mmCIF entry with sequence, helices, sheets and N, C-alpha, C, O atoms, coordinates in Angstrom:
data_MODEL
# 
_entry.id   MODEL 
# 
_entity.id                         1 
_entity.type                       polymer 
_entity.pdbx_number_of_molecules   1 
# 
_entity_poly.entity_id                      1 
_entity_poly.type                           'polypeptide(L)' 
_entity_poly.nstd_linkage                   no 
_entity_poly.nstd_monomer                   no 
_entity_poly.pdbx_seq_one_letter_code       MTPAPPSPAEAETAALLAALRLQLDWGADEALADLPLDRLAAPPPPAALP 
_entity_poly.pdbx_seq_one_letter_code_can   MTPAPPSPAEAETAALLAALRLQLDWGADEALADLPLDRLAAPPPPAALP 
_entity_poly.pdbx_strand_id                 A 
# 
loop_
_entity_poly_seq.entity_id 
_entity_poly_seq.num 
_entity_poly_seq.mon_id 
_entity_poly_seq.hetero 
1 1  MET n 
1 2  THR n 
1 3  PRO n 
1 4  ALA n 
1 5  PRO n 
1 6  PRO n 
1 7  SER n 
1 8  PRO n 
1 9  ALA n 
1 10 GLU n 
1 11 ALA n 
1 12 GLU n 
1 13 THR n 
1 14 ALA n 
1 15 ALA n 
1 16 LEU n 
1 17 LEU n 
1 18 ALA n 
1 19 ALA n 
1 20 LEU n 
1 21 ARG n 
1 22 LEU n 
1 23 GLN n 
1 24 LEU n 
1 25 ASP n 
1 26 TRP n 
1 27 GLY n 
1 28 ALA n 
1 29 ASP n 
1 30 GLU n 
1 31 ALA n 
1 32 LEU n 
1 33 ALA n 
1 34 ASP n 
1 35 LEU n 
1 36 PRO n 
1 37 LEU n 
1 38 ASP n 
1 39 ARG n 
1 40 LEU n 
1 41 ALA n 
1 42 ALA n 
1 43 PRO n 
1 44 PRO n 
1 45 PRO n 
1 46 PRO n 
1 47 ALA n 
1 48 ALA n 
1 49 LEU n 
1 50 PRO n 
# 
_struct_asym.id          A 
_struct_asym.entity_id   1 
# 
loop_
_struct_conf.conf_type_id 
_struct_conf.id 
_struct_conf.pdbx_PDB_helix_id 
_struct_conf.beg_label_comp_id 
_struct_conf.beg_label_asym_id 
_struct_conf.beg_label_seq_id 
_struct_conf.pdbx_beg_PDB_ins_code 
_struct_conf.end_label_comp_id 
_struct_conf.end_label_asym_id 
_struct_conf.end_label_seq_id 
_struct_conf.pdbx_end_PDB_ins_code 
_struct_conf.beg_auth_comp_id 
_struct_conf.beg_auth_asym_id 
_struct_conf.beg_auth_seq_id 
_struct_conf.end_auth_comp_id 
_struct_conf.end_auth_asym_id 
_struct_conf.end_auth_seq_id 
_struct_conf.pdbx_PDB_helix_class 
_struct_conf.details 
_struct_conf.pdbx_PDB_helix_length 
HELX_P HELX_P1 AA1 PRO A 8  ? ASP A 25 ? PRO A 8  ASP A 25 1 ? 18 
HELX_P HELX_P2 AA2 ALA A 28 ? ALA A 31 ? ALA A 28 ALA A 31 1 ? 4  
# 
_struct_conf_type.id          HELX_P 
_struct_conf_type.criteria    ? 
_struct_conf_type.reference   ? 
# 
loop_
_atom_site.group_PDB 
_atom_site.id 
_atom_site.type_symbol 
_atom_site.label_atom_id 
_atom_site.label_alt_id 
_atom_site.label_comp_id 
_atom_site.label_asym_id 
_atom_site.label_entity_id 
_atom_site.label_seq_id 
_atom_site.pdbx_PDB_ins_code 
_atom_site.Cartn_x 
_atom_site.Cartn_y 
_atom_site.Cartn_z 
_atom_site.occupancy 
_atom_site.B_iso_or_equiv 
_atom_site.pdbx_formal_charge 
_atom_site.auth_seq_id 
_atom_site.auth_comp_id 
_atom_site.auth_asym_id 
_atom_site.auth_atom_id 
_atom_site.pdbx_PDB_model_num 
ATOM 1   N N  . MET A 1 1  ? -46.452 -35.387 8.797   1.00 0.00 ? 1  MET A N  1 
ATOM 2   C CA . MET A 1 1  ? -45.431 -36.076 8.042   1.00 0.00 ? 1  MET A CA 1 
ATOM 3   C C  . MET A 1 1  ? -44.274 -35.104 7.787   1.00 0.00 ? 1  MET A C  1 
ATOM 4   O O  . MET A 1 1  ? -44.493 -33.988 7.315   1.00 0.00 ? 1  MET A O  1 
ATOM 5   N N  . THR A 1 2  ? -43.079 -35.514 8.090   1.00 0.00 ? 2  THR A N  1 
ATOM 6   C CA . THR A 1 2  ? -41.908 -34.651 7.900   1.00 0.00 ? 2  THR A CA 1 
ATOM 7   C C  . THR A 1 2  ? -41.299 -34.901 6.527   1.00 0.00 ? 2  THR A C  1 
ATOM 8   O O  . THR A 1 2  ? -41.319 -36.028 6.032   1.00 0.00 ? 2  THR A O  1 
ATOM 9   N N  . PRO A 1 3  ? -40.760 -33.858 5.912   1.00 0.00 ? 3  PRO A N  1 
ATOM 10  C CA . PRO A 1 3  ? -40.140 -34.045 4.593   1.00 0.00 ? 3  PRO A CA 1 
ATOM 11  C C  . PRO A 1 3  ? -38.846 -34.842 4.713   1.00 0.00 ? 3  PRO A C  1 
ATOM 12  O O  . PRO A 1 3  ? -38.195 -34.845 5.758   1.00 0.00 ? 3  PRO A O  1 
ATOM 13  N N  . ALA A 1 4  ? -38.493 -35.507 3.640   1.00 0.00 ? 4  ALA A N  1 
ATOM 14  C CA . ALA A 1 4  ? -37.260 -36.292 3.622   1.00 0.00 ? 4  ALA A CA 1 
ATOM 15  C C  . ALA A 1 4  ? -36.064 -35.348 3.664   1.00 0.00 ? 4  ALA A C  1 
ATOM 16  O O  . ALA A 1 4  ? -36.114 -34.261 3.089   1.00 0.00 ? 4  ALA A O  1 
ATOM 17  N N  . PRO A 1 5  ? -34.997 -35.748 4.333   1.00 0.00 ? 5  PRO A N  1 
ATOM 18  C CA . PRO A 1 5  ? -33.809 -34.892 4.359   1.00 0.00 ? 5  PRO A CA 1 
ATOM 19  C C  . PRO A 1 5  ? -33.216 -34.772 2.957   1.00 0.00 ? 5  PRO A C  1 
ATOM 20  O O  . PRO A 1 5  ? -33.369 -35.681 2.142   1.00 0.00 ? 5  PRO A O  1 
ATOM 21  N N  . PRO A 1 6  ? -32.543 -33.663 2.671   1.00 0.00 ? 6  PRO A N  1 
ATOM 22  C CA . PRO A 1 6  ? -31.972 -33.497 1.328   1.00 0.00 ? 6  PRO A CA 1 
ATOM 23  C C  . PRO A 1 6  ? -30.855 -34.504 1.075   1.00 0.00 ? 6  PRO A C  1 
ATOM 24  O O  . PRO A 1 6  ? -30.165 -34.940 1.996   1.00 0.00 ? 6  PRO A O  1 
ATOM 25  N N  . SER A 1 7  ? -30.701 -34.854 -0.182  1.00 0.00 ? 7  SER A N  1 
ATOM 26  C CA . SER A 1 7  ? -29.612 -35.759 -0.545  1.00 0.00 ? 7  SER A CA 1 
ATOM 27  C C  . SER A 1 7  ? -28.290 -35.019 -0.368  1.00 0.00 ? 7  SER A C  1 
ATOM 28  O O  . SER A 1 7  ? -28.286 -33.791 -0.277  1.00 0.00 ? 7  SER A O  1 
ATOM 29  N N  . PRO A 1 8  ? -27.173 -35.733 -0.318  1.00 0.00 ? 8  PRO A N  1 
ATOM 30  C CA . PRO A 1 8  ? -25.877 -35.050 -0.192  1.00 0.00 ? 8  PRO A CA 1 
ATOM 31  C C  . PRO A 1 8  ? -25.630 -34.049 -1.322  1.00 0.00 ? 8  PRO A C  1 
ATOM 32  O O  . PRO A 1 8  ? -25.059 -32.984 -1.088  1.00 0.00 ? 8  PRO A O  1 
ATOM 33  N N  . ALA A 1 9  ? -26.052 -34.378 -2.538  1.00 0.00 ? 9  ALA A N  1 
ATOM 34  C CA . ALA A 1 9  ? -25.859 -33.457 -3.663  1.00 0.00 ? 9  ALA A CA 1 
ATOM 35  C C  . ALA A 1 9  ? -26.702 -32.200 -3.474  1.00 0.00 ? 9  ALA A C  1 
ATOM 36  O O  . ALA A 1 9  ? -26.233 -31.096 -3.753  1.00 0.00 ? 9  ALA A O  1 
ATOM 37  N N  . GLU A 1 10 ? -27.941 -32.353 -3.004  1.00 0.00 ? 10 GLU A N  1 
ATOM 38  C CA . GLU A 1 10 ? -28.805 -31.191 -2.761  1.00 0.00 ? 10 GLU A CA 1 
ATOM 39  C C  . GLU A 1 10 ? -28.251 -30.328 -1.631  1.00 0.00 ? 10 GLU A C  1 
ATOM 40  O O  . GLU A 1 10 ? -28.295 -29.100 -1.704  1.00 0.00 ? 10 GLU A O  1 
ATOM 41  N N  . ALA A 1 11 ? -27.733 -30.967 -0.591  1.00 0.00 ? 11 ALA A N  1 
ATOM 42  C CA . ALA A 1 11 ? -27.161 -30.223 0.528   1.00 0.00 ? 11 ALA A CA 1 
ATOM 43  C C  . ALA A 1 11 ? -25.918 -29.458 0.083   1.00 0.00 ? 11 ALA A C  1 
ATOM 44  O O  . ALA A 1 11 ? -25.712 -28.317 0.497   1.00 0.00 ? 11 ALA A O  1 
ATOM 45  N N  . GLU A 1 12 ? -25.089 -30.077 -0.755  1.00 0.00 ? 12 GLU A N  1 
ATOM 46  C CA . GLU A 1 12 ? -23.891 -29.403 -1.253  1.00 0.00 ? 12 GLU A CA 1 
ATOM 47  C C  . GLU A 1 12 ? -24.274 -28.221 -2.143  1.00 0.00 ? 12 GLU A C  1 
ATOM 48  O O  . GLU A 1 12 ? -23.668 -27.154 -2.054  1.00 0.00 ? 12 GLU A O  1 
ATOM 49  N N  . THR A 1 13 ? -25.276 -28.408 -2.998  1.00 0.00 ? 13 THR A N  1 
ATOM 50  C CA . THR A 1 13 ? -25.736 -27.322 -3.864  1.00 0.00 ? 13 THR A CA 1 
ATOM 51  C C  . THR A 1 13 ? -26.256 -26.160 -3.028  1.00 0.00 ? 13 THR A C  1 
ATOM 52  O O  . THR A 1 13 ? -25.953 -25.004 -3.321  1.00 0.00 ? 13 THR A O  1 
ATOM 53  N N  . ALA A 1 14 ? -27.030 -26.452 -1.996  1.00 0.00 ? 14 ALA A N  1 
ATOM 54  C CA . ALA A 1 14 ? -27.559 -25.399 -1.128  1.00 0.00 ? 14 ALA A CA 1 
ATOM 55  C C  . ALA A 1 14 ? -26.423 -24.665 -0.419  1.00 0.00 ? 14 ALA A C  1 
ATOM 56  O O  . ALA A 1 14 ? -26.473 -23.443 -0.280  1.00 0.00 ? 14 ALA A O  1 
ATOM 57  N N  . ALA A 1 15 ? -25.407 -25.391 0.028   1.00 0.00 ? 15 ALA A N  1 
ATOM 58  C CA . ALA A 1 15 ? -24.272 -24.760 0.699   1.00 0.00 ? 15 ALA A CA 1 
ATOM 59  C C  . ALA A 1 15 ? -23.492 -23.870 -0.261  1.00 0.00 ? 15 ALA A C  1 
ATOM 60  O O  . ALA A 1 15 ? -23.061 -22.781 0.117   1.00 0.00 ? 15 ALA A O  1 
ATOM 61  N N  . LEU A 1 16 ? -23.307 -24.323 -1.499  1.00 0.00 ? 16 LEU A N  1 
ATOM 62  C CA . LEU A 1 16 ? -22.591 -23.519 -2.488  1.00 0.00 ? 16 LEU A CA 1 
ATOM 63  C C  . LEU A 1 16 ? -23.370 -22.254 -2.837  1.00 0.00 ? 16 LEU A C  1 
ATOM 64  O O  . LEU A 1 16 ? -22.778 -21.185 -2.985  1.00 0.00 ? 16 LEU A O  1 
ATOM 65  N N  . LEU A 1 17 ? -24.685 -22.365 -2.970  1.00 0.00 ? 17 LEU A N  1 
ATOM 66  C CA . LEU A 1 17 ? -25.506 -21.185 -3.250  1.00 0.00 ? 17 LEU A CA 1 
ATOM 67  C C  . LEU A 1 17 ? -25.473 -20.197 -2.084  1.00 0.00 ? 17 LEU A C  1 
ATOM 68  O O  . LEU A 1 17 ? -25.445 -18.985 -2.298  1.00 0.00 ? 17 LEU A O  1 
ATOM 69  N N  . ALA A 1 18 ? -25.478 -20.705 -0.866  1.00 0.00 ? 18 ALA A N  1 
ATOM 70  C CA . ALA A 1 18 ? -25.398 -19.828 0.303   1.00 0.00 ? 18 ALA A CA 1 
ATOM 71  C C  . ALA A 1 18 ? -24.053 -19.107 0.334   1.00 0.00 ? 18 ALA A C  1 
ATOM 72  O O  . ALA A 1 18 ? -23.994 -17.923 0.667   1.00 0.00 ? 18 ALA A O  1 
ATOM 73  N N  . ALA A 1 19 ? -22.974 -19.809 -0.011  1.00 0.00 ? 19 ALA A N  1 
ATOM 74  C CA . ALA A 1 19 ? -21.653 -19.176 -0.051  1.00 0.00 ? 19 ALA A CA 1 
ATOM 75  C C  . ALA A 1 19 ? -21.596 -18.110 -1.140  1.00 0.00 ? 19 ALA A C  1 
ATOM 76  O O  . ALA A 1 19 ? -21.001 -17.051 -0.941  1.00 0.00 ? 19 ALA A O  1 
ATOM 77  N N  . LEU A 1 20 ? -22.205 -18.382 -2.283  1.00 0.00 ? 20 LEU A N  1 
ATOM 78  C CA . LEU A 1 20 ? -22.231 -17.404 -3.367  1.00 0.00 ? 20 LEU A CA 1 
ATOM 79  C C  . LEU A 1 20 ? -23.017 -16.160 -2.960  1.00 0.00 ? 20 LEU A C  1 
ATOM 80  O O  . LEU A 1 20 ? -22.594 -15.039 -3.242  1.00 0.00 ? 20 LEU A O  1 
ATOM 81  N N  . ARG A 1 21 ? -24.161 -16.354 -2.296  1.00 0.00 ? 21 ARG A N  1 
ATOM 82  C CA . ARG A 1 21 ? -24.947 -15.209 -1.824  1.00 0.00 ? 21 ARG A CA 1 
ATOM 83  C C  . ARG A 1 21 ? -24.137 -14.368 -0.837  1.00 0.00 ? 21 ARG A C  1 
ATOM 84  O O  . ARG A 1 21 ? -24.180 -13.138 -0.882  1.00 0.00 ? 21 ARG A O  1 
ATOM 85  N N  . LEU A 1 22 ? -23.403 -15.029 0.050   1.00 0.00 ? 22 LEU A N  1 
ATOM 86  C CA . LEU A 1 22 ? -22.587 -14.322 1.031   1.00 0.00 ? 22 LEU A CA 1 
ATOM 87  C C  . LEU A 1 22 ? -21.492 -13.515 0.339   1.00 0.00 ? 22 LEU A C  1 
ATOM 88  O O  . LEU A 1 22 ? -21.237 -12.370 0.711   1.00 0.00 ? 22 LEU A O  1 
ATOM 89  N N  . GLN A 1 23 ? -20.847 -14.103 -0.663  1.00 0.00 ? 23 GLN A N  1 
ATOM 90  C CA . GLN A 1 23 ? -19.804 -13.386 -1.397  1.00 0.00 ? 23 GLN A CA 1 
ATOM 91  C C  . GLN A 1 23 ? -20.383 -12.175 -2.125  1.00 0.00 ? 23 GLN A C  1 
ATOM 92  O O  . GLN A 1 23 ? -19.739 -11.128 -2.184  1.00 0.00 ? 23 GLN A O  1 
ATOM 93  N N  . LEU A 1 24 ? -21.579 -12.305 -2.674  1.00 0.00 ? 24 LEU A N  1 
ATOM 94  C CA . LEU A 1 24 ? -22.225 -11.160 -3.322  1.00 0.00 ? 24 LEU A CA 1 
ATOM 95  C C  . LEU A 1 24 ? -22.547 -10.075 -2.301  1.00 0.00 ? 24 LEU A C  1 
ATOM 96  O O  . LEU A 1 24 ? -22.387 -8.887  -2.583  1.00 0.00 ? 24 LEU A O  1 
ATOM 97  N N  . ASP A 1 25 ? -23.001 -10.478 -1.113  1.00 0.00 ? 25 ASP A N  1 
ATOM 98  C CA . ASP A 1 25 ? -23.277 -9.506  -0.055  1.00 0.00 ? 25 ASP A CA 1 
ATOM 99  C C  . ASP A 1 25 ? -22.005 -8.777  0.359   1.00 0.00 ? 25 ASP A C  1 
ATOM 100 O O  . ASP A 1 25 ? -22.052 -7.598  0.711   1.00 0.00 ? 25 ASP A O  1 
ATOM 101 N N  . TRP A 1 26 ? -20.873 -9.470  0.320   1.00 0.00 ? 26 TRP A N  1 
ATOM 102 C CA . TRP A 1 26 ? -19.592 -8.879  0.719   1.00 0.00 ? 26 TRP A CA 1 
ATOM 103 C C  . TRP A 1 26 ? -18.956 -8.068  -0.403  1.00 0.00 ? 26 TRP A C  1 
ATOM 104 O O  . TRP A 1 26 ? -17.901 -7.467  -0.197  1.00 0.00 ? 26 TRP A O  1 
ATOM 105 N N  . GLY A 1 27 ? -19.570 -8.033  -1.586  1.00 0.00 ? 27 GLY A N  1 
ATOM 106 C CA . GLY A 1 27 ? -19.070 -7.185  -2.655  1.00 0.00 ? 27 GLY A CA 1 
ATOM 107 C C  . GLY A 1 27 ? -18.228 -7.869  -3.705  1.00 0.00 ? 27 GLY A C  1 
ATOM 108 O O  . GLY A 1 27 ? -17.512 -7.187  -4.438  1.00 0.00 ? 27 GLY A O  1 
ATOM 109 N N  . ALA A 1 28 ? -18.278 -9.180  -3.815  1.00 0.00 ? 28 ALA A N  1 
ATOM 110 C CA . ALA A 1 28 ? -17.476 -9.872  -4.823  1.00 0.00 ? 28 ALA A CA 1 
ATOM 111 C C  . ALA A 1 28 ? -17.865 -9.438  -6.227  1.00 0.00 ? 28 ALA A C  1 
ATOM 112 O O  . ALA A 1 28 ? -17.010 -9.387  -7.111  1.00 0.00 ? 28 ALA A O  1 
ATOM 113 N N  . ASP A 1 29 ? -19.135 -9.126  -6.451  1.00 0.00 ? 29 ASP A N  1 
ATOM 114 C CA . ASP A 1 29 ? -19.557 -8.683  -7.784  1.00 0.00 ? 29 ASP A CA 1 
ATOM 115 C C  . ASP A 1 29 ? -18.961 -7.319  -8.114  1.00 0.00 ? 29 ASP A C  1 
ATOM 116 O O  . ASP A 1 29 ? -18.668 -7.042  -9.278  1.00 0.00 ? 29 ASP A O  1 
ATOM 117 N N  . GLU A 1 30 ? -18.775 -6.459  -7.106  1.00 0.00 ? 30 GLU A N  1 
ATOM 118 C CA . GLU A 1 30 ? -18.161 -5.157  -7.342  1.00 0.00 ? 30 GLU A CA 1 
ATOM 119 C C  . GLU A 1 30 ? -16.676 -5.301  -7.663  1.00 0.00 ? 30 GLU A C  1 
ATOM 120 O O  . GLU A 1 30 ? -16.130 -4.501  -8.423  1.00 0.00 ? 30 GLU A O  1 
ATOM 121 N N  . ALA A 1 31 ? -16.025 -6.298  -7.101  1.00 0.00 ? 31 ALA A N  1 
ATOM 122 C CA . ALA A 1 31 ? -14.606 -6.511  -7.373  1.00 0.00 ? 31 ALA A CA 1 
ATOM 123 C C  . ALA A 1 31 ? -14.378 -6.931  -8.813  1.00 0.00 ? 31 ALA A C  1 
ATOM 124 O O  . ALA A 1 31 ? -13.278 -6.753  -9.336  1.00 0.00 ? 31 ALA A O  1 
ATOM 125 N N  . LEU A 1 32 ? -15.384 -7.481  -9.462  1.00 0.00 ? 32 LEU A N  1 
ATOM 126 C CA . LEU A 1 32 ? -15.258 -7.927  -10.846 1.00 0.00 ? 32 LEU A CA 1 
ATOM 127 C C  . LEU A 1 32 ? -15.668 -6.849  -11.841 1.00 0.00 ? 32 LEU A C  1 
ATOM 128 O O  . LEU A 1 32 ? -15.560 -7.055  -13.050 1.00 0.00 ? 32 LEU A O  1 
ATOM 129 N N  . ALA A 1 33 ? -16.131 -5.716  -11.358 1.00 0.00 ? 33 ALA A N  1 
ATOM 130 C CA . ALA A 1 33 ? -16.586 -4.641  -12.244 1.00 0.00 ? 33 ALA A CA 1 
ATOM 131 C C  . ALA A 1 33 ? -15.401 -4.006  -12.970 1.00 0.00 ? 33 ALA A C  1 
ATOM 132 O O  . ALA A 1 33 ? -14.264 -4.085  -12.503 1.00 0.00 ? 33 ALA A O  1 
ATOM 133 N N  . ASP A 1 34 ? -15.674 -3.379  -14.110 1.00 0.00 ? 34 ASP A N  1 
ATOM 134 C CA . ASP A 1 34 ? -14.622 -2.716  -14.879 1.00 0.00 ? 34 ASP A CA 1 
ATOM 135 C C  . ASP A 1 34 ? -14.016 -1.545  -14.113 1.00 0.00 ? 34 ASP A C  1 
ATOM 136 O O  . ASP A 1 34 ? -12.803 -1.341  -14.143 1.00 0.00 ? 34 ASP A O  1 
ATOM 137 N N  . LEU A 1 35 ? -14.855 -0.779  -13.432 1.00 0.00 ? 35 LEU A N  1 
ATOM 138 C CA . LEU A 1 35 ? -14.391 0.370   -12.658 1.00 0.00 ? 35 LEU A CA 1 
ATOM 139 C C  . LEU A 1 35 ? -14.766 0.173   -11.195 1.00 0.00 ? 35 LEU A C  1 
ATOM 140 O O  . LEU A 1 35 ? -15.823 -0.381  -10.893 1.00 0.00 ? 35 LEU A O  1 
ATOM 141 N N  . PRO A 1 36 ? -13.904 0.626   -10.282 1.00 0.00 ? 36 PRO A N  1 
ATOM 142 C CA . PRO A 1 36 ? -14.255 0.491   -8.864  1.00 0.00 ? 36 PRO A CA 1 
ATOM 143 C C  . PRO A 1 36 ? -15.427 1.393   -8.504  1.00 0.00 ? 36 PRO A C  1 
ATOM 144 O O  . PRO A 1 36 ? -15.624 2.440   -9.121  1.00 0.00 ? 36 PRO A O  1 
ATOM 145 N N  . LEU A 1 37 ? -16.185 0.996   -7.530  1.00 0.00 ? 37 LEU A N  1 
ATOM 146 C CA . LEU A 1 37 ? -17.331 1.766   -7.063  1.00 0.00 ? 37 LEU A CA 1 
ATOM 147 C C  . LEU A 1 37 ? -16.846 2.821   -6.077  1.00 0.00 ? 37 LEU A C  1 
ATOM 148 O O  . LEU A 1 37 ? -16.187 2.487   -5.092  1.00 0.00 ? 37 LEU A O  1 
ATOM 149 N N  . ASP A 1 38 ? -17.160 4.079   -6.327  1.00 0.00 ? 38 ASP A N  1 
ATOM 150 C CA . ASP A 1 38 ? -16.781 5.172   -5.438  1.00 0.00 ? 38 ASP A CA 1 
ATOM 151 C C  . ASP A 1 38 ? -17.913 5.385   -4.446  1.00 0.00 ? 38 ASP A C  1 
ATOM 152 O O  . ASP A 1 38 ? -18.921 6.009   -4.779  1.00 0.00 ? 38 ASP A O  1 
ATOM 153 N N  . ARG A 1 39 ? -17.759 4.881   -3.256  1.00 0.00 ? 39 ARG A N  1 
ATOM 154 C CA . ARG A 1 39 ? -18.813 4.971   -2.251  1.00 0.00 ? 39 ARG A CA 1 
ATOM 155 C C  . ARG A 1 39 ? -18.919 6.370   -1.644  1.00 0.00 ? 39 ARG A C  1 
ATOM 156 O O  . ARG A 1 39 ? -19.901 6.679   -0.969  1.00 0.00 ? 39 ARG A O  1 
ATOM 157 N N  . LEU A 1 40 ? -17.910 7.224   -1.882  1.00 0.00 ? 40 LEU A N  1 
ATOM 158 C CA . LEU A 1 40 ? -17.931 8.572   -1.327  1.00 0.00 ? 40 LEU A CA 1 
ATOM 159 C C  . LEU A 1 40 ? -18.488 9.598   -2.305  1.00 0.00 ? 40 LEU A C  1 
ATOM 160 O O  . LEU A 1 40 ? -18.691 10.755  -1.935  1.00 0.00 ? 40 LEU A O  1 
ATOM 161 N N  . ALA A 1 41 ? -18.734 9.198   -3.530  1.00 0.00 ? 41 ALA A N  1 
ATOM 162 C CA . ALA A 1 41 ? -19.243 10.121  -4.543  1.00 0.00 ? 41 ALA A CA 1 
ATOM 163 C C  . ALA A 1 41 ? -20.698 10.480  -4.243  1.00 0.00 ? 41 ALA A C  1 
ATOM 164 O O  . ALA A 1 41 ? -21.453 9.687   -3.680  1.00 0.00 ? 41 ALA A O  1 
ATOM 165 N N  . ALA A 1 42 ? -21.060 11.686  -4.633  1.00 0.00 ? 42 ALA A N  1 
ATOM 166 C CA . ALA A 1 42 ? -22.453 12.120  -4.464  1.00 0.00 ? 42 ALA A CA 1 
ATOM 167 C C  . ALA A 1 42 ? -23.343 11.308  -5.401  1.00 0.00 ? 42 ALA A C  1 
ATOM 168 O O  . ALA A 1 42 ? -22.924 10.962  -6.506  1.00 0.00 ? 42 ALA A O  1 
ATOM 169 N N  . PRO A 1 43 ? -24.555 11.005  -4.974  1.00 0.00 ? 43 PRO A N  1 
ATOM 170 C CA . PRO A 1 43 ? -25.452 10.255  -5.860  1.00 0.00 ? 43 PRO A CA 1 
ATOM 171 C C  . PRO A 1 43 ? -25.820 11.101  -7.072  1.00 0.00 ? 43 PRO A C  1 
ATOM 172 O O  . PRO A 1 43 ? -25.854 12.328  -6.981  1.00 0.00 ? 43 PRO A O  1 
ATOM 173 N N  . PRO A 1 44 ? -26.094 10.466  -8.198  1.00 0.00 ? 44 PRO A N  1 
ATOM 174 C CA . PRO A 1 44 ? -26.465 11.238  -9.389  1.00 0.00 ? 44 PRO A CA 1 
ATOM 175 C C  . PRO A 1 44 ? -27.805 11.940  -9.169  1.00 0.00 ? 44 PRO A C  1 
ATOM 176 O O  . PRO A 1 44 ? -28.653 11.448  -8.425  1.00 0.00 ? 44 PRO A O  1 
ATOM 177 N N  . PRO A 1 45 ? -27.992 13.090  -9.819  1.00 0.00 ? 45 PRO A N  1 
ATOM 178 C CA . PRO A 1 45 ? -29.274 13.792  -9.663  1.00 0.00 ? 45 PRO A CA 1 
ATOM 179 C C  . PRO A 1 45 ? -30.402 12.972  -10.289 1.00 0.00 ? 45 PRO A C  1 
ATOM 180 O O  . PRO A 1 45 ? -30.166 12.199  -11.217 1.00 0.00 ? 45 PRO A O  1 
ATOM 181 N N  . PRO A 1 46 ? -31.614 13.137  -9.790  1.00 0.00 ? 46 PRO A N  1 
ATOM 182 C CA . PRO A 1 46 ? -32.737 12.388  -10.371 1.00 0.00 ? 46 PRO A CA 1 
ATOM 183 C C  . PRO A 1 46 ? -32.984 12.822  -11.816 1.00 0.00 ? 46 PRO A C  1 
ATOM 184 O O  . PRO A 1 46 ? -32.736 13.969  -12.187 1.00 0.00 ? 46 PRO A O  1 
ATOM 185 N N  . ALA A 1 47 ? -33.466 11.904  -12.603 1.00 0.00 ? 47 ALA A N  1 
ATOM 186 C CA . ALA A 1 47 ? -33.754 12.193  -14.011 1.00 0.00 ? 47 ALA A CA 1 
ATOM 187 C C  . ALA A 1 47 ? -34.922 13.170  -14.103 1.00 0.00 ? 47 ALA A C  1 
ATOM 188 O O  . ALA A 1 47 ? -35.868 13.105  -13.318 1.00 0.00 ? 47 ALA A O  1 
ATOM 189 N N  . ALA A 1 48 ? -34.838 14.067  -15.064 1.00 0.00 ? 48 ALA A N  1 
ATOM 190 C CA . ALA A 1 48 ? -35.909 15.047  -15.271 1.00 0.00 ? 48 ALA A CA 1 
ATOM 191 C C  . ALA A 1 48 ? -37.128 14.362  -15.874 1.00 0.00 ? 48 ALA A C  1 
ATOM 192 O O  . ALA A 1 48 ? -37.002 13.483  -16.726 1.00 0.00 ? 48 ALA A O  1 
ATOM 193 N N  . LEU A 1 49 ? -38.284 14.767  -15.432 1.00 0.00 ? 49 LEU A N  1 
ATOM 194 C CA . LEU A 1 49 ? -39.520 14.212  -15.977 1.00 0.00 ? 49 LEU A CA 1 
ATOM 195 C C  . LEU A 1 49 ? -39.852 14.914  -17.288 1.00 0.00 ? 49 LEU A C  1 
ATOM 196 O O  . LEU A 1 49 ? -39.641 16.121  -17.402 1.00 0.00 ? 49 LEU A O  1 
ATOM 197 N N  . PRO A 1 50 ? -40.364 14.193  -18.276 1.00 0.00 ? 50 PRO A N  1 
ATOM 198 C CA . PRO A 1 50 ? -40.687 14.825  -19.570 1.00 0.00 ? 50 PRO A CA 1 
ATOM 199 C C  . PRO A 1 50 ? -41.876 15.757  -19.483 1.00 0.00 ? 50 PRO A C  1 
ATOM 200 O O  . PRO A 1 50 ? -42.263 16.358  -20.486 1.00 0.00 ? 50 PRO A O  1 
# 
C-alpha cells in the first residue's frame, strides 16, 4: 500500500523548510549575527581540565 500524496499545504511547508535549511547551510544565520565570523582566525585553545 502506498502512502497518500501530501496535501498542497504540506508540500508547501516542506518546500519552505527545505529552503530555510539551504539558507542556513549558505550562512544566513551568520549574516544575522552581531559580529561577523572571522574564518581566518585561529581556533580558540582547548579549555583546561580541572
